[in-house]
N, CA, C and O of each residue as an XYZ file, in Angstrom:
468
protein
N    -142.640    137.979   -162.436
C    -141.873    137.727   -161.241
C    -140.417    137.591   -161.609
O    -140.077    137.067   -162.670
N    -139.563    138.064   -160.733
C    -138.162    138.082   -161.100
C    -137.371    136.919   -160.544
O    -136.235    136.709   -160.970
N    -137.914    136.154   -159.616
C    -137.140    135.033   -159.110
C    -137.886    134.222   -158.069
O    -139.031    134.520   -157.732
N    -137.207    133.169   -157.555
C    -137.845    132.291   -156.563
C    -138.245    133.011   -155.284
O    -139.265    132.673   -154.684
N    -137.460    134.001   -154.852
C    -137.797    134.722   -153.622
C    -139.109    135.487   -153.790
O    -139.938    135.510   -152.881
N    -139.295    136.114   -154.953
C    -140.548    136.832   -155.217
C    -141.726    135.872   -155.283
O    -142.815    136.184   -154.802
N    -141.505    134.697   -155.884
C    -142.590    133.710   -155.989
C    -142.996    133.215   -154.603
O    -144.188    133.080   -154.324
N    -142.024    132.942   -153.728
C    -142.336    132.495   -152.369
C    -143.089    133.568   -151.593
O    -144.001    133.259   -150.825
N    -142.708    134.834   -151.793
C    -143.380    135.938   -151.103
C    -144.835    136.016   -151.533
O    -145.718    136.206   -150.696
N    -145.099    135.871   -152.836
C    -146.473    135.911   -153.318
C    -147.248    134.671   -152.877
O    -148.424    134.777   -152.530
N    -146.608    133.493   -152.885
C    -147.298    132.275   -152.460
C    -147.671    132.333   -150.987
O    -148.623    131.670   -150.575
N    -146.954    133.104   -150.184
C    -147.317    133.230   -148.777
C    -148.652    133.972   -148.619
O    -149.299    133.867   -147.577
N    -149.060    134.714   -149.642
C    -150.341    135.432   -149.604
C    -151.486    134.600   -150.162
O    -152.645    134.995   -150.041
N    -151.184    133.448   -150.774
C    -152.236    132.594   -151.323
C    -153.089    132.038   -150.199
O    -152.591    131.770   -149.105
N    -154.378    131.864   -150.471
C    -155.321    131.272   -149.522
C    -156.136    130.209   -150.245
O    -156.607    130.431   -151.361
N    -156.299    129.065   -149.613
C    -157.099    127.982   -150.191
C    -158.535    128.466   -150.381
O    -159.146    129.003   -149.458
N    -159.058    128.272   -151.570
C    -160.428    128.676   -151.857
C    -160.574    130.103   -152.347
O    -161.695    130.575   -152.538
N    -159.462    130.805   -152.556
C    -159.517    132.188   -152.997
C    -160.015    132.252   -154.441
O    -159.549    131.501   -155.299
N    -160.962    133.149   -154.702
C    -161.493    133.346   -156.052
C    -160.491    134.177   -156.833
O    -160.088    135.252   -156.389
N    -160.085    133.678   -158.005
C    -159.075    134.343   -158.810
C    -159.486    134.343   -160.279
O    -160.443    133.678   -160.674
N    -158.749    135.096   -161.068
C    -158.898    135.073   -162.525
C    -157.514    134.859   -163.130
O    -156.520    135.431   -162.682
N    -157.483    134.027   -164.150
C    -156.246    133.794   -164.893
C    -156.559    134.044   -166.360
O    -157.400    133.367   -166.952
N    -155.881    135.010   -166.933
C    -156.123    135.405   -168.324
C    -157.602    135.687   -168.573
O    -158.138    135.335   -169.624
N    -158.256    136.320   -167.608
C    -159.655    136.700   -167.741
C    -160.658    135.629   -167.350
O    -161.839    135.934   -167.183
N    -160.218    134.371   -167.197
C    -161.130    133.285   -166.820
C    -161.194    133.161   -165.309
O    -160.167    133.219   -164.633
N    -162.402    132.989   -164.777
C    -162.574    132.859   -163.335
C    -162.252    131.446   -162.883
O    -162.456    130.474   -163.611
N    -161.733    131.358   -161.638
C    -161.396    130.062   -161.074
C    -161.228    130.158   -159.568
O    -161.457    131.207   -158.967
N    -160.821    129.039   -158.964
C    -160.614    128.945   -157.529
C    -159.220    128.384   -157.281
O    -158.811    127.419   -157.928
N    -158.495    128.984   -156.349
C    -157.148    128.551   -156.003
C    -157.227    127.441   -154.948
O    -157.924    127.579   -153.942
N    -156.506    126.344   -155.188
C    -156.507    125.213   -154.256
C    -155.091    124.885   -153.802
O    -154.141    124.949   -154.582
N    -154.967    124.534   -152.523
C    -153.705    124.039   -151.978
C    -153.772    122.516   -152.032
O    -154.635    121.904   -151.403
N    -152.860    121.910   -152.785
C    -152.877    120.463   -153.003
C    -151.675    119.827   -152.321
O    -150.570    120.367   -152.371
N    -151.889    118.683   -151.687
C    -150.799    117.944   -151.049
C    -150.103    117.068   -152.086
O    -150.738    116.503   -152.976
N    -148.773    116.970   -151.947
C    -148.006    116.122   -152.859
C    -148.255    114.661   -152.534
O    -148.381    114.291   -151.367
N    -148.324    113.841   -153.555
C    -148.497    112.409   -153.343
C    -147.188    111.738   -152.966
O    -147.177    110.746   -152.238
N    -146.092    112.280   -153.463
C    -144.795    111.627   -153.297
C    -144.130    111.887   -151.949
O    -143.049    111.356   -151.694
N    -144.729    112.669   -151.100
C    -144.122    112.942   -149.808
C    -144.668    114.213   -149.195
O    -145.708    114.724   -149.612
N    -143.953    114.723   -148.198
C    -144.441    115.941   -147.546
C    -144.342    117.153   -148.468
O    -143.484    117.218   -149.348
N    -145.216    118.083   -148.251
C    -145.205    119.308   -149.037
C    -146.538    119.542   -149.728
O    -147.455    118.724   -149.653
N    -146.617    120.676   -150.400
C    -147.838    121.044   -151.107
C    -147.486    121.890   -152.315
O    -146.351    122.340   -152.473
N    -148.476    122.096   -153.159
C    -148.341    122.987   -154.299
C    -149.694    123.644   -154.536
O    -150.706    123.211   -153.986
N    -149.708    124.699   -155.363
C    -150.930    125.464   -155.624
C    -151.374    125.239   -157.059
O    -150.558    125.260   -157.981
N    -152.675    125.023   -157.246
C    -153.255    124.904   -158.577
C    -154.569    125.686   -158.607
O    -155.201    125.899   -157.572
N    -154.965    126.105   -159.798
C    -156.218    126.832   -159.983
C    -157.144    125.976   -160.840
O    -156.756    125.485   -161.900
N    -158.359    125.810   -160.368
C    -159.368    125.118   -161.169
C    -160.280    126.170   -161.770
O    -160.985    126.886   -161.058
N    -160.255    126.250   -163.085
C    -161.081    127.217   -163.785
C    -162.525    126.727   -163.816
O    -162.779    125.532   -163.660
N    -163.473    127.647   -164.017
C    -164.882    127.287   -164.026
C    -165.211    126.274   -165.118
O    -166.176    125.521   -164.989
N    -164.430    126.246   -166.182
C    -164.639    125.273   -167.246
C    -164.176    123.872   -166.880
O    -164.450    122.922   -167.613
N    -163.473    123.727   -165.750
C    -163.013    122.421   -165.295
C    -161.534    122.165   -165.489
O    -161.016    121.173   -164.976
N    -160.838    123.024   -166.209
C    -159.410    122.827   -166.453
C    -158.591    123.229   -165.223
O    -158.948    124.163   -164.504
N    -157.489    122.511   -164.994
C    -156.559    122.829   -163.912
C    -155.343    123.516   -164.513
O    -154.758    123.013   -165.473
N    -154.954    124.669   -163.954
C    -153.799    125.416   -164.455
C    -152.926    125.858   -163.282
O    -153.372    125.894   -162.135
N    -151.685    126.190   -163.592
C    -150.776    126.712   -162.573
C    -151.152    128.165   -162.264
O    -151.690    128.856   -163.129
N    -150.880    128.632   -161.054
C    -151.304    129.994   -160.674
C    -150.375    131.100   -161.169
O    -150.140    132.071   -160.450
N    -149.846    130.970   -162.378
C    -149.024    132.029   -162.954
C    -149.939    133.140   -163.444
O    -150.978    132.864   -164.044
N    -149.573    134.375   -163.202
C    -150.329    135.546   -163.641
C    -151.735    135.594   -163.067
O    -152.657    136.062   -163.736
N    -151.917    135.117   -161.837
C    -153.251    135.171   -161.248
C    -153.544    136.554   -160.703
O    -152.649    137.279   -160.269
N    -154.834    136.901   -160.738
C    -155.321    138.164   -160.207
C    -156.506    137.836   -159.320
O    -157.408    137.107   -159.732
N    -156.514    138.367   -158.108
C    -157.603    138.112   -157.171
C    -158.881    138.709   -157.751
O    -158.904    139.864   -158.177
N    -159.938    137.911   -157.762
C    -161.201    138.337   -158.349
C    -161.847    139.416   -157.496
O    -161.743    139.400   -156.270
N    -162.508    140.342   -158.149
C    -163.187    141.421   -157.450
C    -164.319    141.962   -158.286
O    -164.601    141.439   -159.363
N    -164.983    143.022   -157.799
C    -166.186    143.527   -158.462
C    -165.940    144.391   -159.691
O    -166.885    144.650   -160.436
N    -164.726    144.845   -159.936
C    -164.514    145.802   -161.010
C    -163.663    145.301   -162.143
O    -163.433    144.101   -162.297
N    -163.188    146.264   -162.953
C    -162.375    145.941   -164.117
C    -160.971    146.525   -164.035
O    -160.117    146.178   -164.850
N    -160.716    147.396   -163.077
C    -159.406    148.016   -162.935
C    -158.526    147.118   -162.059
O    -159.011    146.527   -161.095
N    -157.244    147.017   -162.390
C    -156.336    146.170   -161.625
C    -155.466    147.037   -160.727
O    -154.839    147.995   -161.179
N    -155.441    146.684   -159.446
C    -154.588    147.352   -158.467
C    -153.760    146.310   -157.733
O    -153.963    145.109   -157.912
N    -152.827    146.769   -156.907
C    -152.014    145.860   -156.102
C    -152.408    146.033   -154.650
O    -152.443    147.155   -154.143
N    -152.703    144.939   -153.979
C    -153.141    144.981   -152.589
C    -152.004    145.466   -151.695
O    -150.878    144.981   -151.800
N    -152.295    146.410   -150.829
C    -151.283    146.951   -149.918
C    -150.933    145.960   -148.815
O    -149.892    146.095   -148.173
N    -151.779    144.975   -148.591
C    -151.553    144.007   -147.520
C    -150.800    142.774   -148.015
O    -149.784    142.398   -147.430
N    -151.283    142.141   -149.086
C    -150.696    140.870   -149.537
C    -149.855    140.992   -150.807
O    -149.240    140.011   -151.224
N    -149.814    142.156   -151.424
C    -149.044    142.423   -152.648
C    -149.516    141.658   -153.879
O    -148.806    141.625   -154.884
N    -150.692    141.045   -153.825
C    -151.237    140.376   -154.997
C    -152.045    141.372   -155.820
O    -152.685    142.258   -155.254
N    -152.030    141.243   -157.146
C    -152.896    142.097   -157.958
C    -154.348    141.685   -157.769
O    -154.644    140.505   -157.583
N    -155.258    142.663   -157.818
C    -156.679    142.365   -157.639
C    -157.523    143.298   -158.487
O    -157.105    144.405   -158.826
N    -158.729    142.827   -158.826
C    -159.674    143.654   -159.572
C    -160.432    144.543   -158.604
O    -160.905    144.087   -157.563
N    -160.544    145.834   -158.962
C    -161.304    146.787   -158.151
C    -162.129    147.676   -159.076
O    -161.901    147.725   -160.284
N    -163.081    148.368   -158.488
C    -163.915    149.284   -159.272
C    -163.058    150.460   -159.751
O    -162.207    150.953   -159.011
N    -163.279    150.894   -160.960
C    -162.517    151.999   -161.529
C    -162.737    153.265   -160.721
O    -163.880    153.643   -160.460
N    -161.675    153.914   -160.327
C    -161.748    155.166   -159.594
C    -162.110    155.024   -158.129
O    -162.310    156.035   -157.456
N    -162.201    153.812   -157.612
C    -162.619    153.632   -156.217
C    -161.489    153.910   -155.233
O    -161.747    154.281   -154.088
N    -160.247    153.735   -155.662
C    -159.119    153.980   -154.771
C    -158.952    152.918   -153.693
O    -158.278    153.163   -152.692
N    -159.552    151.743   -153.876
C    -159.408    150.666   -152.895
C    -157.936    150.276   -152.789
O    -157.237    150.176   -153.797
N    -157.474    150.057   -151.556
C    -156.071    149.733   -151.347
C    -155.831    148.266   -151.038
O    -154.723    147.766   -151.230
N    -156.870    147.561   -150.554
C    -156.690    146.148   -150.240
C    -157.769    145.327   -150.952
O    -158.871    145.809   -151.213
N    -157.419    144.074   -151.257
C    -158.355    143.190   -151.957
C    -159.474    142.755   -151.005
O    -159.376    142.927   -149.790
N    -160.525    142.194   -151.576
C    -161.682    141.781   -150.779
C    -161.302    140.708   -149.766
O    -161.852    140.679   -148.665
N    -160.378    139.834   -150.118
C    -159.955    138.764   -149.207
C    -159.254    139.346   -147.977
O    -159.569    138.957   -146.853
N    -158.318    140.261   -148.169
C    -157.615    140.880   -147.036
C    -158.568    141.737   -146.202
O    -158.456    141.789   -144.977
N    -159.499    142.403   -146.870
C    -160.485    143.200   -146.150
C    -161.339    142.318   -145.244
O    -161.619    142.676   -144.100
N    -161.749    141.167   -145.763
C    -162.557    140.243   -144.964
C    -161.765    139.699   -143.780
O    -162.317    139.539   -142.691
N    -160.477    139.411   -143.977
C    -159.651    138.893   -142.887
C    -159.398    139.959   -141.820
O    -159.367    139.646   -140.630
N    -159.220    141.204   -142.233
C    -158.905    142.273   -141.278
C    -160.116    142.772   -140.510
O    -160.011    143.095   -139.326
N    -161.259    142.837   -141.168
C    -162.424    143.444   -140.542
C    -163.468    142.443   -140.077
O    -164.573    142.836   -139.702
N    -163.139    141.153   -140.094
C    -163.995    140.141   -139.507
C    -165.215    139.760   -140.322
O    -166.202    139.281   -139.765
N    -165.167    139.962   -141.622
C    -166.287    139.532   -142.455
C    -166.291    138.016   -142.554
O    -165.372    137.357   -142.068
N    -167.298    137.476   -143.166
C    -167.448    136.020   -143.284
C    -166.529    135.484   -144.376
O    -166.964    135.283   -145.510
N    -165.274    135.255   -144.044
C    -164.312    134.744   -145.011
C    -164.648    133.312   -145.388
O    -164.508    132.935   -146.551
N    -165.081    132.520   -144.445
C    -165.365    131.106   -144.701
C    -166.502    130.926   -145.703
O    -166.592    129.879   -146.343
N    -167.358    131.909   -145.850
C    -168.470    131.776   -146.785
C    -167.986    131.735   -148.231
O    -168.697    131.227   -149.098
N    -166.783    132.263   -148.511
C    -166.273    132.272   -149.873
C    -165.445    131.036   -150.174
O    -165.097    130.809   -151.333
N    -165.119    130.235   -149.181
C    -164.282    129.068   -149.397
C    -165.131    127.838   -149.676
O    -166.251    127.731   -149.177
N    -164.604    126.901   -150.476
C    -165.364    125.684   -150.723
C    -165.472    124.842   -149.456
O    -164.586    124.871   -148.601
N    -166.546    124.107   -149.346
C    -166.752    123.261   -148.174
C    -165.859    122.031   -148.295
O    -165.915    121.345   -149.315
N    -165.030    121.726   -147.281
C    -164.181    120.539   -147.377
C    -165.026    119.265   -147.333
O    -166.106    119.240   -146.742
N    -164.519    118.220   -147.963
C    -165.248    116.945   -148.008
C    -165.321    116.352   -146.611
O    -164.307    116.236   -145.922
N    -166.513    115.982   -146.201
C    -166.744    115.330   -144.913
C    -167.232    113.913   -145.200
O    -168.343    113.738   -145.703
N    -166.416    112.891   -144.888
C    -166.902    111.532   -145.132
C    -168.102    111.233   -144.237
O    -168.199    111.773   -143.136
N    -169.016    110.377   -144.699
C    -170.195    110.083   -143.889
C    -169.808    109.375   -142.588
O    -168.898    108.545   -142.563
N    -170.500    109.710   -141.538
C    -170.237    109.095   -140.234
C    -171.213    107.953   -140.027
O    -172.370    108.023   -140.439
N    -170.740    106.923   -139.397
C    -171.601    105.779   -139.096
C    -172.508    106.148   -137.945
O    -172.067    106.732   -136.954
N    -173.749    105.814   -138.076
C    -174.714    106.042   -136.998
C    -175.248    104.676   -136.588
O    -175.658    103.868   -137.421
N    -175.232    104.452   -135.330
C    -175.716    103.169   -134.843
C    -174.600    102.137   -134.822
O    -173.421    102.477   -134.916
N    -174.990    100.866   -134.698
C    -174.015     99.801   -134.573
C    -173.723     99.177   -135.929
O    -174.584     99.122   -136.807
N    -172.521     98.722   -136.077
C    -172.157     97.939   -137.248
C    -172.458     96.482   -136.967
O    -172.346     96.029   -135.828
N    -172.827     95.771   -137.962
C    -173.090     94.341   -137.749
C    -172.196     93.507   -138.585
O    -172.274     92.280   -138.538
């Protein structure tokens, strides 16, 4: 990336729960709220449990060839020779596939049933 403007443009394409790879390791992208005040930041939790910054992330996909999504401009894995132009995430958003099925379930605190004593 060449500067802050490019980073902001790419961060606008980030989605909470997006499956990604960083340096070949699979992980999930999370939008985290700042503790010190308003705002948020992005972190990736790798399958091994480590938290890393989303530098050099590539959207996970079924193949080994890397292409650039025509919709969100993020790099993504695609099948070799398939000629896919958009990543699986953008395809799901555009064509109405079950996008929510790929996202982690948000924490739901238990609800009280009945009366408190």
